[in-house]
N, C-alpha and C positions, 0 to 999 in steps of 0.2 A: 390121479390128480392129487397134488399136495394139499394138506388140510390148512385152513386159515387159522393163524395164531390168535388173532383178535377179530371177532366177527363184527359186521357192521351194526347189528342190533345191539351188541354189547357196548360198542363205542357210543352209539346214540343214547342208550340207556344211561351210561356213565355220565355223559355231558348233561343230560336233562336232570338227573338226580343231583349232580354237582351244583348246578344253578339253583335247584330247589333247596339244597342244604345251605348254600351261602345266603339265600334270601331268608330262610327260616332262622339262621343264626343272627342275621342283621336285625330281623323283626324282634326276636327274643331279647337280644341285647338292648334294643331300643325300648322295649317294654319294661325291662328291668331298670334301665337308666331313668325312664319316666317315673316308675314307682319310687325309685330312690329320691328323685327331686321332689316328688309330691310329699313323701314322708318327711324329708328334710324341711320343706316349707311348713308342714304341719307342726313339727317340733319347734321350729323358730317361732311360729305363732303361739305355741304353748309357753315358750320362754317369755314372750312379750306379755302373755296373760299373767305369768308369775310376778311380773313387775307390779301389776295392779294389786296383787294379793299381799306381797311382803314389803313393798316399797315404803309404806307408811311406818311399819314397825321398825325397819332398819333406819329410816330417817330419824325417828325419835331416839333410837339407841345412839346414833352418831351425835345428835344434837345434845343429848345428855352425857356424852362421852362414856357411855356404858359399853365398854368393849366386850365384857363377858356376855351381855345380852346379844350383841352382834354376832359373836362366835356361835352362841346357841342357835340363833336363827339360821346361820350359815350351815351348821351341822344338820339342822332339820331339812334344809333345802337339798343337801347332798343325798338325803334318803329318797328323794323323788326319783322315779325311773329315768326321767329325761335329763337329769342334771348329773354331770360328771364332777364338777367342781364349782366352788364359789369363792370370789375374791372381793373383799370390801375394803375401801380406802376412805380416809377422812378428807377434809377440804384441802389439806396440805399434800395430798398424794401419798401419805404413809399408809401402809397396809395394816388394817385392823384385824381382819380375819382372812385366812387363806386355807380353805378346806378342799380336799379331793384333788383331782387332776387339773392343774391350772398352768397358765403361761406367764412368765415374768412380765410385770407391768411396764409400759413404755414411759410412765411418769406424767404424761399430758393429762389434764383434767378432762372429764367427759361432760359435755353440756347438752347432749341430745342422744337418743337411742341409736346405737351403732351395732350392726351385725357384721362380724368379721370371720374370715376363714384363716386357720393356722396350719402349720405343718403337722404331720402325723395324724391327719384325719380329724382334727379338733376344730370346732367353730364355737364362737362365743357371741353373747348379746350383752352390751354394756349400756347402762342408763344412769343418769345423775340422780342424786338424792336432794330434793328441794324441800326445805322446811318453811312453812308459812306461819307467820306470827304477826298479829295486828295488821293484816293486809299486806305485809312485806314478805318477800321470798328470799331465802338465803340458801346458798349452795353449801351443803355440809359433807359432801363426798360423792362417791359413785360405787356402783355394784356391777360386777361382771359375772354372768352365768355361763358355764362351759358345758358343752355337750360334745359327742363324738360320733364317728362313723359306725362304731360298734353298736350304739343304741339304734341308729337307723337300720342297720343290718338285722338286728334282733326283731324289729317290727316287720320287716319285709321278707324275712327268711322263709316263711311258709308260702308267701306269694311267689317267691323265686322258684322254690321247689315245684310249685304247681305249674308255673310257666314252662320250666324245663321238661317236666313230665308230659305236659300237653304237647310240646314240640316233638318229643321222642315218639309218643304214640301216633301222632299224625304222620310223622316221617316214616315210621315202620309200616303203617297201613298203605301209604302211598307207594313205598318201594315194592311191597307185595303186589299191589294193583298194577304197577308199571311192568314188573317182570312177567306177570301172567299175560298181560295184553301184548307185550312185545313177543312173547313166545308163540302165542296162537296166531297173531296177525302178521308177524314178520319173520321170525327165525325159522319156524317149521315150513312155511311156503317157500322161503328162499332155499332151504336145504333140499326140499323136494325138487325145485327147479334146477338146482346145481347138479344133483344126481342124474337127472334126465339129460342135461347138456353134456356131461362127461361121457355118456354112452353114445356119442355121435359116431355114425359109420359113414365115411366118405363115399363108399361104394353104393350104399343104399340110403341116400339122404332123405328120401320120402318117408322112410320108416323112423327117422330120428327126430320127428317133430315132438314138442313138449306139450304136456297137459298137466294143469294143476287143479287141485280139488277145491280151491277157494271159490266161493259163490259171489263175492263182492266184485263190483266193476271198479278195480283200483289200478295202481301203477303196476302191480305184478301181472294183472291180466293184460295190460298194455305191453309189458315186456314179453309175455308169452306170444302175443300176436306178432310183435316185431320180429322175434326170433324165428317164428314159423314163416314169416314173409321172407326173411333172409334165406331160409331153406328153399323156398319156392324160387327165389331169384337165382340161387346156386344151381338148381336143376335146370333152369332156363339157360344159364351161362354154360353149363356143360354141353347142352345140345348145340348151342352156338359155336362152342369150341371145336366140336367134332366137324361141323361144317367148315370152319376156318381151316382145320388141318387138311381136309380134302382139297380145298382151294389152294393151299400152300404147296401141296404135292404137284398139282397141275402147273403152278407158277414155276416150280423148280425145273420142270422139264423145259418150259419155254426159256428159262435162264441159261440152260446148257446150250441151246441153239444160239442164243445171242452171244455167248462166250466165243463160239467158233467164229462168228462174224467179226467180233472184236479183235481176235488174234490176227485176222487178215488185215484189218485196218491198222493195227500196231506195226506190222511189218512194213506197210507203206510209209507210215509216219517216221519209222526209224531211218529209212533211206533219206527222207527229207531232212531229218535232224542231223545226219552226218554232214550234209552240205552246209547246213547252218553253222556247225562247229568249225569247218574250214574258214568260213567268213569271220567267225569270232577270233580265230587265231590271228588273222590279218589285223583286225581292230586292236587286238592286244599289243601287237608290235607298235602300232601307231600310238597307243596309250603310254607305252614305256618311253617312247621318244618325248612325248609331251611332259611326262614326269621329270625327265632330265632337265628340260627347259624350265619347268616350274621350280626345281631344286636350285638351279642357278639364280633364278629371280629371287628366291627366298634368301640366298646367301647375300645378294646385293642389298636386300631390305635390311638384313641383320647388320651389315656394315653401316648403312645409313642410320639405323637406330643407335648404334654405338656412338656415332658422331653426335647425334642429337643429345645423348646422355652427357657427353663431355660438355656440349654447349650449355645444357641445363645446369650442370655443376658450376661452370664458370659464372652463369647468370645468378645462381644462388649466392655465390661469394660476393658478386657485385652488389646484390641486394643487401647483404649484411653490411658491406662498407657504406652503402647509402644510408642504411638505418643508423649506423654509428655517426655518420656526418649529420644526419637529421637531429640526433640527440645533442650533438655538439652545437648545432645551430640554435636549438631550443634553449640550451644553457647560455649561449652567447646573447640570445634575445633577452633572457632574464637578467643577465649581468648588464646589458646595455640599458635596460629599463632602470636598474639600480644606479648605473652611472649617470643617467639623466637626473635622478633624484639627488645624487651627490653634487652635481654641478649646480643645480638650483638651490639646494640647501647652503652650499658654500657661498654663493652670491648673496643669499638672503641673510646669512649669519654675519657677513662682513660689514653690513650696514650698522647693526646695533653695536658690533664690536668696535667699529671706527668711532661711533659717537661716544662709546664708553671710554676709549683711549683719549679722545679730545677732552672729555669732561674730567678724567683723572689728571691730565696734564694741566688743565686750567686750575683744578683744585690744588695741585702741587705748587703751581706758580703763586697762587694767592697765599698758600701756607708759608712759602719762602719770604714773601713781602711782609707777612705778619711777624715772622721771626726776626726780620731785619728791624722793623719798627720796635719790636719788643726789646731787642738788644740795644738800640739807640735810645730807648726810653722815650720814644715819640708816639707810642701806641695810645690812641684815644678811644673813648667809649664809642664814638661814632664809627671809627674804623673797625672796632671789634664787632659791632652790630652788623655792619655791612658784610664782614667776613662770615659771620654766622648765617646770615640770610643767603649769601651766595653759596656757601657750603651746603646748606640744606637743599637748595634748588639743584645744585650740581649732583649731590648724592642721590636725590630722587631720580634725576635723569639717568644717572649711572645705573642704579638698581633696576629701573624700568627696562633699559636696553639689555642689561645682563640677563634679567629674567626672560625677556623675549628670546634672546639667543639660546638660553638654557632650554626653553620649551621647544624651540625648533630642533635643537640637537637631540633632545629626549625622544620626540616624536619620530624623527628620522631614524634614531638608533633602534627603536622598537620595530618599526616597519622594515628597516634594512635587515635586522637580525632575523625576523620572521620570514623574509623573502629568501634568505639563504639557508633556512632550516625547515624541515618538514615535521618537527616535533608537534605532537597533538597535546592541547591543553584546553581548559575551560576558560572562556573570556567573554566579556560583554561586547556584543557585536556593535551596539550603537557607539560606545566610546571608541572602539577600534576603527570604525569607519571614519569618525571625526579625525583620528590621528592620521589616517591615510590621506584625507583631504588636506590636512595641515602640512603633511610632507610634500604634497603636490602644489601647495600654495605658491612657491617660487615660479612654477611653470604657469599656473593659472593667472597670476597677478599681471603678467605681461599682456593679457588679453582682456576683453570685455565680456567674456563668457561667464555665466553664472551656474553654480552647481547647488541644487536643492536636495537635501537628505531628509527622508521621513522614515524613522525606525523606532520601534518601541524601546523605551529607556531601560527596561528590565530584561531584555531579550539576551539570554546567555546560550552559547553553543559550545560544543566540544569537538574541535577539529584542529587542523594545522592552520594557524592564523596567516601564515605566509601565503597559503593558497588564496584566501580572501583578498589579501593585499595585491597579489599578482593579477587576479581576475579584475578587480576594480581598477587598478592602475592601467592595465592593458585596454580596458573599455574606454577610459577617459582619454588616454593618449590616442587611441584610434579615432575617437570623436574629434579631437583637436586636429589630427593629421589628415583624416579623410572626410569627415562630415562637415567641418567648418573651415576647410582649406580655402574657400572662396568667399568668406564672410568674416567680419570682425566681432560680431556679437551673436552668441548662440546660448541655448539653454539646455542644461543637462539635469534630468530628474532621476533620483534613486529612491525607490519605495521598497521597504522591507516589511513584511508582515508574517505573523505566526499562524500556521494552519495545523493545529493539533501537534504532532511530533515532527512536522516538516517546516522548513523555512522557505518562503517565496521571495526571491530577490529579483526585482524588476528594474531594469535600467533602460532609459530612453533619452534620445536627443532629438532636436528639431533640425538636424542637418539635411544634406541633400539627398540622403537615402540611397537605396539600391534597386536595380531592376530585378525582374524575376530570375533571369539567368545568373546574375551575380549573386543573388541570395542563395541559390541552390549550391554554389561553390564557396560560400562564405567560410565554412569550417575546414575546407580542404587545405592540406599542407602546401606551402609555397605559392598559394594563390594570392595575388595582390593587384590592385589597379594602379599602383605607383612604383612599379619595379624600376623604371628609369630614374626615379628620384631616390633610390636606395632602399625601398621597401622589401622586407624579407618574405612576407606572406605567411609568417608563423604566429602572429599575434592572436588571431581568433582560433587558430588550430591549438595553441597552447591553452586558451580558455576552455575549449571543448574537452581536451584531455583532462585538465584539472577538475572540471565539473563532473565528468562521467566516471573517471577512474579514481581520483583522489577523494572527492566528496560523495561518490556513489549517487549522483543526482542526474538530472536531465536539464537540457538547455534548448530553447527554441528562439528563433529569430524571426521578426516581422518587419517588413519595410516595403515602401513604395517610393518611386522617384519623387523627390521634393517633399516627402512626408516624414523624413527622419528614419531612424533605426531604433528598434526596441528589442531587448533581450528579456526573456522570462526564464529564470533559473530556479529550480526546485531541488532541495537536498535535505537530508535528515539533520535534526538538531544535534544528534550525538553520532559521531563517526564510529 
């Protein structure tokens, strides 16, 4: 049997001692650190005590500006075992005495006792020098006493050596005790048990039972009993195995007899199987014929699939043509809307221009009369005053109508340019909606319908303004064409509000409304209730596409018969 490289007892002893070494090391380091902190606190307390001893003499030396006396006292302090250095400053922060190992001063005055740690294992205690005279206290400087880690170490050096030596002695004794105990209680019994197990004889298992000399009732005793019980079970198993072998021999004889009977049955089954093979051959011929028919049917299906692909290709081309026609109709609808604005603006601009032409003609006629009277030297003061009054009234009328025509043309120009362009810019939504309503004024003034607009005056958005114009124009034209087609007086309400970074645009009229079926088809392309009157069915479809695709928003419609139609549009302020 191969020897074990690392015994169980050695592993267990190594782990136990490792844990003990680590704990001993942690405890020893903790004790040394505690001793260090205690000694440091004691030295700090001694430094504070030195304040009471030398503060008065240093204060008087600073008060009397006796720098020599201050240096002598500082040199005396450095002779103390706990003081590494002394630094004395006057009330201006200038150094009077700097003896021993010190740290450069920060310059700030010290008004209370301060204990500080510095780099290099140095720590200091600073306290102010206060001189009392006639009941008044005056700050005359400060003193900093320095000590170091070496002083602490010199005080606790003996204690450290004692702690380390104590830990080494205890560890050595414990190692010896553990090794002796493990050897007598574990290593030797295990070695004895292993030697007896290696001498196991399979032919005489009863003589291979193990016996150990340990008197304690422990795990090794239990292992001995378990191993001996396994030996007893092995002996019983061998007896059972011999009986099973005899039974197997008897069964093999019976099996040979059964094999003879089985061969006879196989001969009979073989004859029956030959007949079945003949029947299968006939079925095979029928299957081949069916396969030919199936192949022909597959060829027919393939031909039909090819025809379907051709029809699908033609259908796809027709869909592309229809999509192109749809885009052209959408553009035509947009230009038709713009054409309606042109016609209305043209009629509305003609009126102020006609009045302006008439006023200009009248003013020219009066000017000619004035020139004639002037040339004939028949011009009177009364005639001149009448000319001035009439000219002032005529020019006022002329300017009013020209400004009105200019405003109409400017509003139409902005709206018309925006509707034919998709450029994105920042604009005031309230002002722009008023311009849209002004461009629609020629259409609205022919009716008694009213349009009310509520929009924050400072609301600015960043998108294509033509989209807002197209949506608003289409909604108003739809209300006039469909909602108010059977009435002369209607009301349109436009409410716009800001919701954080979103804009909520709500449009409503009090027209005849829509039923549930018509409402579900409202945004479908080419759906209209007035196709016989020339309706294209693209107005609301254009609105839906502009809101969802161009503005990245959502649109919902609400309506009931006789209750009007309401749109709620939500889109981001910045596109």
